[in-house]
FILUM-839434 format. One record per residue (C-alpha): residue in three letters; z, y, x; residue number from 1. Coordinates in steps of 0.05 Angstrom, whole numbers. Each point is the difference from the previous one (the first is absolute). Layout:
BEGIN
+------+--------+--------+--------+------+
| rofi |     c3 |     c2 |     c1 | mipa |
+------+--------+--------+--------+------+
|  ALA |      Z |      Y |      X |  NUM |
...
+------+--------+--------+--------+------+
end
This chain:
BEGIN
+------+--------+--------+--------+------+
| rofi |     c3 |     c2 |     c1 | mipa |
+------+--------+--------+--------+------+
|  MET |   -107 |   -568 |   -500 |    1 |
|  ILE |     67 |     18 |    -31 |    2 |
|  ASN |      6 |     71 |    -25 |    3 |
|  PRO |     69 |     25 |     20 |    4 |
|  LEU |     -6 |     59 |    -48 |    5 |
|  LYS |    -10 |    -44 |    -61 |    6 |
|  GLY |     75 |     -8 |     -7 |    7 |
|  LEU |      9 |     76 |     -1 |    8 |
|  GLY |    -48 |      6 |    -58 |    9 |
|  GLU |     37 |    -53 |    -39 |   10 |
|  LEU |     66 |     33 |     15 |   11 |
|  ASN |    -28 |     67 |    -23 |   12 |
|  GLU |    -24 |    -32 |    -64 |   13 |
|  LEU |     69 |    -31 |    -13 |   14 |
|  ARG |     32 |     69 |     11 |   15 |
|  LYS |    -48 |     31 |    -51 |   16 |
|  GLN |     16 |    -54 |    -51 |   17 |
|  ALA |     74 |      9 |     11 |   18 |
|  GLN |     -6 |     75 |    -10 |   19 |
|  GLN |    -40 |    -10 |    -64 |   20 |
|  LEU |     53 |    -48 |    -26 |   21 |
|  GLN |     55 |     49 |     17 |   22 |
|  ASN |    -37 |     56 |    -37 |   23 |
|  THR |     -9 |    -45 |    -60 |   24 |
|  LEU |     74 |    -18 |     -1 |   25 |
|  LYS |     20 |     73 |      1 |   26 |
|  GLU |    -38 |     10 |    -65 |   27 |
|  ILE |     35 |    -56 |    -38 |   28 |
|  SER |     60 |     28 |    -36 |   29 |
|  ILE |     58 |    -42 |    -27 |   30 |
|  ILE |     54 |     25 |    -46 |   31 |
|  GLU |     59 |    -46 |    -15 |   32 |
|  GLU |     56 |     15 |    -48 |   33 |
|  LYS |     64 |    -40 |     -9 |   34 |
|  GLY |     54 |     27 |    -44 |   35 |
|  ARG |     15 |     71 |     23 |   36 |
|  ALA |    -39 |     -6 |     65 |   37 |
|  LYS |    -73 |     17 |     13 |   38 |
|  VAL |    -37 |    -10 |     66 |   39 |
|  GLU |    -71 |     23 |     16 |   40 |
|  LEU |    -36 |    -26 |     61 |   41 |
|  THR |    -69 |    -17 |     26 |   42 |
|  ALA |    -25 |    -67 |     23 |   43 |
|  ASP |      5 |     22 |     73 |   44 |
|  MET |     75 |     -6 |    -11 |   45 |
|  LYS |     15 |     75 |     -1 |   46 |
|  ILE |     52 |     20 |    -51 |   47 |
|  HIS |    -17 |     66 |    -33 |   48 |
|  SER |     56 |      8 |    -50 |   49 |
|  VAL |     68 |    -30 |    -16 |   50 |
|  LYS |     33 |     23 |    -64 |   51 |
|  ILE |     63 |    -20 |    -36 |   52 |
|  ASN |     12 |     31 |    -68 |   53 |
|  ASP |    -61 |     44 |     14 |   54 |
|  GLU |     35 |     29 |     61 |   55 |
|  GLU |    -41 |     -2 |     64 |   56 |
|  TYR |     35 |    -32 |     61 |   57 |
|  SER |    -43 |     23 |     58 |   58 |
|  ASP |     52 |    -21 |     52 |   59 |
|  LEU |     -2 |    -71 |    -27 |   60 |
|  ARG |    -76 |      2 |     -1 |   61 |
|  ASP |     -1 |     23 |     73 |   62 |
|  ALA |     51 |    -53 |     21 |   63 |
|  LEU |    -40 |    -55 |    -33 |   64 |
|  ASN |    -65 |     24 |     32 |   65 |
|  ASP |     33 |      2 |     68 |   66 |
|  ALA |     28 |    -71 |     -9 |   67 |
|  ILE |    -67 |    -27 |    -22 |   68 |
|  GLU |    -35 |     32 |     60 |   69 |
|  LYS |     51 |    -30 |     48 |   70 |
|  ALA |     -7 |    -68 |    -32 |   71 |
|  GLN |    -76 |      3 |      6 |   72 |
|  LYS |      5 |     19 |     74 |   73 |
|  LYS |     48 |    -57 |     14 |   74 |
|  ALA |    -46 |    -49 |    -37 |   75 |
|  ALA |    -60 |     24 |     40 |   76 |
|  GLN |     40 |     -6 |     65 |   77 |
|  LYS |     20 |    -71 |    -18 |   78 |
|  MET |    -72 |    -18 |    -16 |   79 |
|  GLN |    -22 |     25 |     68 |   80 |
|  GLU |     55 |    -40 |     34 |   81 |
|  MET |    -26 |    -62 |    -37 |   82 |
|  GLY |    -70 |     12 |     26 |   83 |
|  GLY |    -28 |     48 |    -51 |   84 |
|  LEU |    -40 |    -11 |    -63 |   85 |
|  GLY |    -55 |    -37 |     37 |   86 |
|  ASN |     50 |    -54 |     21 |   87 |
|  LEU |     26 |     -6 |    -71 |   88 |
|  LEU |    -71 |    -10 |    -26 |   89 |
|  GLY |    -15 |    -53 |     53 |   90 |
|  GLY |    -41 |     48 |     42 |   91 |
|  ARG |     32 |    -19 |     67 |   92 |
+------+--------+--------+--------+------+
end
């Protein structure tokens, strides 16, 4: 007999793993300096600081974070239109 709830358990496990990964990425800090510019971000693609000549540019930081978030949403939408991650991995 096929257990229709088995898929829900697997989905729940995938969600847990995704959340664990997201939490891990938030803890990885990257600092990059080029010339007079310095950018600090975490591996979850959240920019925490943008400085030029040691002056903080919070408006630029906010604009970059908004642009990254919009790009991620558009990428997720395009993946769904293409059949989702399962289709890309040969799951369908």
